[in-house]
C-alpha positions in Angstrom: 2.1 24.0 -15.7 2.9 21.2 -13.3 0.0 19.9 -11.3 1.0 19.0 -7.8 -0.3 15.4 -6.9 -2.3 14.9 -3.8 -3.6 11.6 -5.0 -3.9 8.1 -3.2 -1.2 7.3 -5.9 0.7 7.9 -7.8 2.3 10.6 -5.6 4.4 13.9 -6.1 8.0 12.8 -6.7 10.9 15.0 -5.8 13.0 16.2 -8.9 16.1 14.8 -7.4 14.6 11.4 -7.3 13.4 11.6 -10.9 16.8 12.6 -11.9 18.2 9.3 -10.6 16.3 7.3 -13.3 18.4 9.3 -15.9 21.7 7.7 -14.8 23.3 5.6 -17.6 22.2 2.0 -17.5 24.2 -1.1 -16.5 23.7 -4.7 -17.4 21.2 -6.6 -15.1 23.8 -9.4 -15.0 26.7 -7.0 -14.2 28.8 -6.8 -11.0 27.6 -3.1 -10.7 24.0 -4.0 -10.8 24.5 -6.9 -8.0 26.1 -4.2 -5.8 23.3 -1.8 -6.1 20.6 -4.5 -5.7 22.3 -5.9 -2.7 22.3 -2.5 -1.1 18.7 -1.9 -1.9 17.6 -5.3 -0.3 19.9 -4.6 2.8 18.3 -1.2 3.3 14.8 -2.5 2.8 15.6 -5.1 5.6 17.1 -2.3 7.8 13.7 -0.2 7.5 11.9 -2.8 9.4 14.9 -4.4 11.3 13.8 -7.7 9.8 15.1 -11.0 8.8 12.3 -11.7 6.5 13.1 -12.7 2.9 12.9 -9.3 0.9 12.1 -8.9 -2.8 11.7 -6.3 -5.4 9.6 -6.9 -8.3 9.2 -4.9 -11.7 5.4 -4.9 -11.2 2.6 -3.2 -9.6 1.5 -4.3 -6.2 -1.3 -6.2 -7.8 1.0 -8.6 -9.4 3.0 -9.3 -6.2 -0.1 -9.8 -4.2 -1.5 -12.2 -6.9 1.9 -13.9 -6.4 1.2 -14.3 -2.7 -1.9 -16.2 -3.6 -0.2 -18.4 -6.1 2.7 -19.1 -3.9 1.3 -19.3 -0.4 -2.3 -20.7 -0.8 -2.6 -24.5 -1.4 -6.5 -24.7 -1.6 -8.5 -22.3 0.7 -8.1 -18.6 1.7 -10.3 -16.3 3.9 -10.7 -12.7 2.8 -12.7 -10.0 4.6 -14.2 -7.4 2.1 -14.6 -3.8 3.1 -13.5 -2.0 0.1 -12.4 -2.2 -3.5 -8.9 -3.7 -3.0 -10.1 -6.4 -0.7 -12.7 -7.2 -3.3 -10.0 -7.4 -5.9 -8.1 -10.1 -3.9 -11.3 -12.3 -3.9 -11.4 -12.1 -7.7 -7.8 -12.9 -8.0 -7.9 -16.0 -5.8 -10.9 -17.3 -7.7 -9.2 -16.8 -11.1 -6.2 -18.7 -9.7 -8.5 -21.6 -8.8 -8.4 -21.1 -5.1 -11.4 -21.9 -2.8 -12.5 -18.5 -1.3 -14.6 -17.5 1.6 -15.3 -13.8 1.5 -16.8 -12.0 4.6 -18.6 -8.9 3.4 -18.4 -5.8 5.6 -19.9 -2.4 4.8 -17.6 -0.1 3.1 -16.2 2.4 5.5 -16.3 0.0 8.4 -13.1 -1.6 9.8 -12.4 -5.4 9.8 -12.3 -6.4 13.4 -11.1 -9.7 14.9 -14.5 -10.8 16.1 -15.9 -10.3 12.6 -13.7 -13.1 11.3 -12.8 -15.2 14.3 -15.7 -17.6 14.1 -15.1 -18.5 10.4 -11.4 -19.2 11.3 -12.4 -21.6 14.0 -15.0 -23.5 11.9 -13.1 -23.7 8.5 -9.5 -24.7 7.8 -7.8 -22.0 5.7 -4.3 -21.9 4.3 -4.3 -18.1 4.5 -6.1 -15.1 5.8 -5.6 -12.1 3.4 -6.4 -8.5 4.4 -5.8 -4.9 3.1 -4.0 -2.9 5.8 -4.9 0.5 4.4 -7.8 0.5 2.2 -7.4 3.5 -0.2 -10.9 3.4 -1.7 -12.4 4.4 1.7 -9.5 6.0 3.5 -9.4 3.5 6.4 -6.7 1.5 8.1 -7.7 -1.9 9.4 -6.3 -3.0 12.8 -3.7 -5.4 11.3 -1.9 -6.0 14.6 -5.1 -7.3 16.4 -6.1 -9.2 13.3 -2.9 -11.0 12.9 -2.8 -11.8 16.6 -6.3 -13.3 16.5 -5.4 -15.5 13.5 -2.2 -16.7 15.2 -4.3 -17.6 18.3 -7.2 -19.2 16.8 -5.7 -20.9 13.6 -1.8 -21.0 14.1 -1.2 -22.7 10.8 -3.1 -20.1 8.8 -0.7 -17.6 6.9 -1.4 -13.8 7.3 -1.0 -12.1 3.8 -1.2 -8.3 3.7 -1.8 -5.7 1.1 0.3 -2.8 2.5 0.3 -1.0 -0.9 -1.0 2.5 0.2 0.3 2.2 3.8 3.8 1.0 4.1 6.2 3.8 5.3 3.2 6.0 6.1 1.1 3.8 8.4 3.1 2.1 11.3 3.6 -1.7 10.6 5.8 -4.3 12.1 6.6 -7.7 10.6 8.0 -10.2 13.1 6.4 -8.2 15.9 2.9 -8.5 14.6 3.3 -12.1 13.2 2.4 -11.3 9.6 3.6 -13.7 7.0 3.9 -11.8 3.6 3.5 -8.1 3.2 3.6 -6.3 -0.2 3.7 -2.5 -1.1 3.9 -0.4 -4.4 6.4 2.3 -4.4 4.3 5.0 -5.9 2.7 5.5 -2.6 4.3 6.4 0.7 7.8 5.5 -0.8 7.5 8.7 -2.9 8.6 7.1 -6.1 7.3 6.7 -9.6 5.2 3.5 -10.3 6.7 0.5 -11.8 8.2 -1.6 -9.0 7.0 -3.2 -5.8 8.5 -4.8 -2.6 7.6 -7.7 -0.7 8.6 -9.3 2.7 8.0 -12.9 3.4 8.4 -15.0 6.5 10.3 -18.2 6.7 7.2 -20.2 7.4 5.5 -18.8 4.2 8.5 -19.6 2.1 8.5 -23.1 3.6 4.7 -23.3 2.9 5.3 -22.5 -0.9 7.2 -25.7 -1.3 3.9 -27.5 -0.9 2.1 -25.4 -3.4 1.8 -26.6 -7.0 1.8 -24.4 -10.0 3.3 -21.4 -8.4 4.0 -19.9 -11.9 7.3 -18.4 -13.2 7.5 -14.5 -12.9 6.1 -14.2 -9.3 7.8 -17.4 -8.1 9.3 -16.4 -4.7 11.6 -19.4 -4.4 13.1 -18.7 -7.7 13.4 -15.0 -7.0 15.2 -15.9 -3.7 17.5 -18.4 -5.4 18.8 -15.8 -7.9 19.4 -13.3 -5.1 21.1 -15.9 -2.9 23.5 -16.9 -5.6 23.9 -13.9 -7.7 22.4 -10.9 -6.0 20.3 -10.5 -9.2 16.6 -11.1 -10.3 15.5 -13.9 -12.7 14.2 -11.5 -15.3 15.2 -8.1 -16.4 14.2 -5.6 -13.6 13.5 -1.9 -14.0 17.0 -0.8 -13.4 16.2 3.0 -13.7 13.6 2.8 -10.9 15.9 0.7 -8.7 18.4 3.6 -9.0 15.7 5.9 -7.7 14.7 3.3 -4.9 18.3 3.1 -3.9 18.6 6.7 -3.5 15.2 7.2 -1.8 15.9 4.4 0.7 19.2 6.4 1.8 16.9 9.6 2.2 14.2 7.5 4.3 16.8 5.9 6.5 18.3 9.5 7.1 14.9 10.8 8.0 14.1 8.0 10.3 11.0 5.8 9.9 9.5 7.0 13.1 10.0 10.6 12.0 8.3 9.7 8.7 5.3 8.2 10.4 5.0 11.2 12.5 5.1 13.5 9.5 2.3 11.4 7.9 0.4 11.5 11.0 0.5 15.3 11.3 -0.8 15.6 7.7 -3.5 13.3 8.2 -4.6 15.2 11.4 -4.6 18.4 9.4 -6.7 16.9 6.5 -9.1 15.2 9.0 -9.7 18.5 10.9 -10.4 20.2 7.7 -12.8 17.6 6.6 -14.8 17.6 9.8 -15.0 21.4 9.7 -16.1 21.6 6.0 -17.7 18.3 5.4 -17.4 14.9 7.4 -15.2 11.9 7.4 -16.5 8.9 5.4 -14.6 6.0 7.3 -15.5 4.7 10.7 -14.0 6.8 13.4 -10.8 5.5 15.1 -9.7 3.8 11.8 -8.8 6.9 9.7 -5.8 6.4 7.4 -2.6 8.4 7.8 -2.0 8.4 4.1 -5.5 9.1 2.6 -8.4 11.2 3.8 -11.8 10.2 2.3 -14.2 13.1 2.9 -17.9 12.4 2.9 -19.7 14.9 0.6 -22.2 16.1 3.0 -22.7 19.5 1.3 -23.6 17.6 -1.9 -21.2 19.7 -4.1 -20.3 18.9 -7.5 -17.0 16.9 -6.9 -16.0 16.5 -10.5 -16.5 20.2 -11.0 -14.3 21.0 -7.9 -11.6 18.6 -9.2 -11.5 20.4 -12.6 -11.2 23.8 -11.0 -8.4 22.4 -8.7 -6.4 21.1 -11.8 -6.9 24.5 -13.3 -5.1 26.0 -10.2 -2.2 23.4 -10.1 -3.5 20.6 -7.8 -4.8 17.1 -8.3 -6.9 15.1 -5.8 -9.1 12.1 -6.3 -12.9 11.5 -6.5 -14.7 8.9 -4.8 -13.8 5.3 -5.9 -16.4 3.2 -7.7 -19.8 3.3 -6.1 -18.6 6.2 -3.8 -18.0 8.5 -6.8 -19.5 11.9 -6.1 -20.4 10.7 -2.5 -16.7 11.2 -1.4 -13.6 12.6 -2.5 -9.9 11.7 -1.4 -6.9 13.6 -0.6 -3.7 11.7 -0.6 -1.0 13.1 1.9 2.0 10.8 1.7 5.5 10.2 0.3 7.6 13.4 0.7 4.7 15.9 0.9 4.9 18.2 3.8 2.3 19.8 6.1 3.1 23.2 4.3 2.1 21.5 1.0 -1.1 20.2 2.4 -1.9 23.6 4.0 -1.6 25.2 0.5 -3.9 22.6 -1.0 -6.5 22.9 1.6 -6.4 26.6 1.4 -7.1 26.4 -2.3 -10.0 24.0 -2.0 -11.6 26.7 0.5 -11.2 29.3 -2.1 -13.0 27.1 -4.7 -15.8 26.2 -2.3 -16.4 30.0 -1.6 -16.2 31.0 -5.3 -18.7 28.3 -6.1 -21.0 29.4 -3.3 -20.6 25.7 -1.6 -19.0 27.3 1.7 -21.0 30.1 3.3 
């Protein structure tokens, strides 16, 4: 039996998208591939109406974001930590020999401009790195306000963004918000299988990379751009089958319209959040709840692992709490091509389990 995925990722993928991966392969140095890849890059730009440099890597988002650290940080980076994934970027920066200042914030609380402004004023940083949508806690940080503050207080500091679990589900602007490098994995709100990631990089970040030593080989953005500029190809063999699927899905997303996609995600988030408040409570700070992931606080002290096992027996998969939040929370992903009708079906099934177990009177 197929189990429908309502995870923070990977997400449920439509059969027609899965089928695109079974098309016969072409050579990655062929004219056919160059035509497909050029169309993909063009449509990625069209999504955000942007002139930013645009890339597709055969990698998880983690690889691309580590690439941001290697390419765009000469020496010092400032990272607010309010969840598992922001904590990851501190570790990655240290492992790449950068000087890191981490500002620790309680998990479930948003990063607000005033929390980091003073540090930016007193310290000189090459970059400020933030997670837009923190999937470990179901929280969206106020990226627009944070980017505006960084530009105002420290204009030379680049704004690097992890948009892995938010892009195409949580509203985002590039030039309009003044961010410099943004990356996302496609197994989230893009509605694709895992294996490739996309990145958008500003001209000033690309210029800054020329001053950075030891940028590496695979995640070298200058090298990636040169191959695209000259050949409409990638330096190394890409996942051609997934690029077929991305090409097809971008057409679908553009037809739906990005604003309509945002609105659908908003509607699903509101449904899940209303349900969470009626049955349990929300874990993250009010006013910063994610449109793609609802993190439910286990106020009834139910056995979350037991509930998840029973859900799987009935054909659905959601996620338990992440790391230290295991059993204290559980998470419902509602992104990609899921619909409000799909979510209503899931929430009804959870209600049945809660009643059957005596957890809901």
